N, C-alpha and C positions, 0 to 999 in steps of 0.2 A: 639492492633495496634503497629507496630514496624517500626522503621527506619532501613533499611539495607543498608550498604555501599557495592557496588559491585565493587571490585577492588579499585585502588588508587583514592579516591576522588569522585567516582560515588555513587549515592544514589538512592534507591528505597523504596517504602513503601509497607508493607505487611498488608493487611486489615484483613485477616482471615488466621490463621495458623492451618493446620490439626493437629490432635493429635500426629501423628508421623511425624516429620520433621527433615531432615538432612541438615545442612549448611556447606559449605566449610570452612576450617579453617581460611582463610584470611578475612572472612566476620566479620564485627563488628556489633553486634545486640544491639539496643538501645530501651528501653521502657521509654517513657516520663511520667512525673507526670501529670495526666489529670487536676489537680487543677491549674496548672501553665502554661501548654503548650499544644497546639493543634498539634497533630502529622502531620496533613496535611500541616499546616503552615510551619513547619520546613522542611518537605519534599520539599515544593516549595522554601523555602529559600536556600536549598542546590542545587536546580536546577538553581538558579539565578546566575548572574555573581559575586555577592557579596559572596554568600556561596561557590561557586566553587573556587573563588580566595582565600578565607579564608583557605580552606582545602589544596589547592595547595601550599600555602605558607609553609605548614608543609611538604607536600609530597616531594617537590623539595629539601628539606634539608636532606632527607634520601637517602643514597646510593642505596638502593633497591627500591626506588620510592614507598614507602608505608606509612601507618599511623597506629600507635598503639592505642589501646583503651584508654590508659592513656593520650595520647596526644589529642585524640578526646574529652575526658572528660573535659579537661581544655581549649578547644577552645572557645574563646569569641564569642557570638552570640547575636543578638538583642533580646529584650524581651518586645515587645509591650503588652498592656493589653490583656487579654484572649479574650474579645469581638472583638477586632480588629483582632487578630490572626484568629479567627473563620470566620469573615467576609471576610478577604483576602482569606482564604482557600476555602470558599464557592464559591467565584467568580471564582477563577481559576479552581476549581474542576468541576464547572458547564460547563466550556468550555471542559474539558477532558471528561465529561459524554456525551456531544453532539458529540464529536469526536468519542467516542466508539460506540455510537448509530448509527452514519453514517456508521462506519466500519461494524457493524452487518448488516445493511440494504444492503450495497453493497454485502456482502457475500451471503445474501439471494437471491438477484436478480441474481447473478452469478450462484448460485446453481439452481435456477428456470430454467434459460436458458439451463444449462447443462442437467438437468433432462428431459426437453422437447426434447432436441436433442437425448438423449439416448432412450427415449420412441418411437420416430418416426423413427430414422435412425439406431438404434442398435437392439432394440426389435421388430421393424417393426410394431408397433401399431400406425401408423399414421392415420389421418382421411381418411376413405374409404378403409382401408387395407383389409377389408373383401371381397372386390370385385376384389382384385389384386391376380393374380396367382403367386405362388412361383416356381422358376426354378433353376436348378443347375448352379453353377459358381465355379471358382477356390477358392472362399471363402466360399463355401457351398451354401445352399439354400438362394436365395435372391429374392426380388420382381421382376417380369418381367419388362423389360425396364430399370432397373438399370444397371450400368456398372462399371467394375473394371479398374482403371487407376492408373498410378503413380502420386504422388503429383505434380511433375513438369508440368503435363498437365493441372492443374487447378489453378496454381498460377503464378503471374508475379512479379519478383523481381524489385524493384525500386532503382535508385541511392540513396546512403546515403545522399548526399548533404554535407554541412559543418558539420564536426564532432566536437563536443564540449567535452573537458575534464573537470575534476573537477575544475581546476584552471580558466576555461573560464566562469563558470556559477555563478549566484548570488542566494541569498535566495529568491528573488522576481523578477518578470518581467512579460512580457506579453506572453512569449512563453515557455512552459515547454520543458525540455530536458530529453528524456527517454534513459536510458542505459540498460545494460543487468543484472544489479544487482537486488536484491529482492525489492529494494526501488521503490516506485511509480514513483518518478522523481529523476533525478540527480541534478537538479536545474533549473534555469530560465535564459533567456536572453530577450532582447527587440529589437533584430534585425529581419530581415525577417525570417519566419519559413521555414525550408527545405521542409516540407510537409504540404499541406493545407487540412487535413482531415476534413470531416463534418459528421453530423449524417447520411446523405443520401449517402455519399461517404467515408466510413471509410478506414483506412489503418491499417494493422496488423504489429507489430514489433516482431522480433525473436532474442533472445540473442544467438549469434553463439556458445559461450562456455557454457552458463548456461541453454540454451533452454527455457528461459523465453519467454512467449508469451502474448501479450497485444493488445487489440483492441482499436484503437485511433479514436475518433470522433471530435477532435479539432485540429487546427494547432499545429505542434510540430517540434522539431529538435532532432537529435540523438547524443548519446554518442558513444564511441568506441565499435567495434565488435557487432553492433546491425543492423540487416537486416530488412528493410521495404519491405512489399509486399502487393499486392492486388490480387483479384480473376480474373481468366480468364474466362469470359462468364458466371459466376455464381455469386450470391449475396455474398458479402464479409462476412456478418454475418454467412451465412451457411458454407462457406469455413473455417472460424475461428473455428467453432465447429468441422468440418471435420478433421482438421489437428492438433488441440490442443492436446498435450499430446502424440503424436506419437513417439517422441524421448525424451530422458532424459539424464542427465549428469552422466556418470559413470567414465569418465576420462577427463583430460584437453585436449580438442582438439576442432576443429570446427565441428559443427553438421549440418550445412545447407545442405551439399551434402547428408548426411544420410537421412534427412527429405525429400529431393526431390525424393529419390529412393523408399520411402515407397509407398505401394499400398493401395488405399482407394476405398470404394464403393460409387459411386456417384449416388444420387437419381434422379428421374424424375425432370425436370426443374420446373414444377409448384409447386411441394412439397417444393423444395428448396426456391422458392420465398415466399411461405406461411410461412415457418419457419422464414425467414428473416424479413418479415412484422410483425410477432408476437414478435420477440425479439428486434427489433430496438428501440422501446420505452424504453425497459429495459436498453439498452446500453446508451441511452441519459440520463436517470435518474441516472445511475451509475456515469456518468461524472459530472452531477450537484452536486451529493453528494460529489464527490472528490473535486470539486472546493469549495464547502461550507466548507469541512473539512480543506482545505488549508487556507481559510480565517479565520477559527476558530483558527488554530494553529498560524497563523501570529499575530492575535489579542492577543491571550494568551501570546505569547512570547514578544510582545510589552508591555503588561500590567505587566508581571511578575517583571521585575526590578523596575518599577515605584511604584508598590504596596509595594514591599519589602523595598524599600528605603524610603517610606513615601511621595514621591512626589505627589501622587494622593490621593484625598479625596475619600475614598471607597463609601461614601454615594451618590456620584454624578455619579456613573458609571451605564450604562444601563445593563439590563439583557442580558446574552449571547444569548438568543433566538432571540433577535432583530438583532444581528450580523449575526446569521445563516440564517435568512430570507433574 
C-alpha cells in the first residue's frame, strides 16, 4: 500500500501495484510503517481540509508550485493511535465502497439497456422477428414497415431555460444542474427547475461541444452549451437509444446540427413502445442509485473533517449502509 501525490498537493492511494509500474518523475511515493500508521487513514487525512492546507502551506512557498520529498518527510501530521486510525479509515472507506458499488450497478444497467437495444434494433432479433419480412432500403436489408428518416424528424428541441454557470451553483440543493462536461452534475440550486422531467416523461440532454448525452427522469436545469430535447411521437427511452453515439467530438465546434442531419432507422411503433416499457424501470433505478451516491458523497465529505479533527466520537457513528438506504 502506498500513498501517491498526484501533482502539487493532491493525493491518491494505490492498493495493489503490478510487478512493472512506471511513475511520473513529479510523483512522490510513500510507504508507511504498518506498525504505526494505517495508509487509508493518511490518505483520507490528505483529502481533508487539514491535510490539504498543510501541504499547500509548503506548495505556495515554492516558485514552481510543487513539493519535494524532503519537505514531505518533515511535514507534521496528526498521529492518533492505530486503532482509531483504522476505525476512521474503515468508516470513510465503507462510504467509498458503497459509492463504487453503485457506480458499477449503474454501468451494468446502462449496458443492459444498450445490449437490448442493439439486439432488437441493430441485429433485428426482436420478439417476433421470425415472422417479419426483410426488405431493401438505403441502409440495406431492414424489417418491413421500418423507415429511414433524419434525426430531426424524431426529436424536438426544448428551450434551455435559465442557464447556470459554475459560479451560480452550490454543492447541495434541490435541483441538479447538468452541463456538457463528463461530470454527472455541474452542481445544484434550489430555484425552480428549467425542466420537469419524470420517469414517465423523460428529457434527454446533449452537450453541443462534447456530444455528451444523458437521459433525465427528475427535474433539472442546464449549464452552458447543453441542449435539451424530447421525442416526436415516439417514446423518449427508445429515441435516446436511437440517437445516442451518432456523433462524437473530433474538433471544437457545435455538433447539434450534425446530429440532426444523421439518418436513422425507425422501428415499428409497437416495438419502440415495448422497448421503452422494458428499459424505463432501469432508468428509474439508475436515478435512484445516482441520488443514493450523491447522499453518500455528501455524508462522507461532512464526516471527513470531523473525524480527522477528532470532533466526532467514531464509536457513535451509524454504519454507511443505513445512510445508503
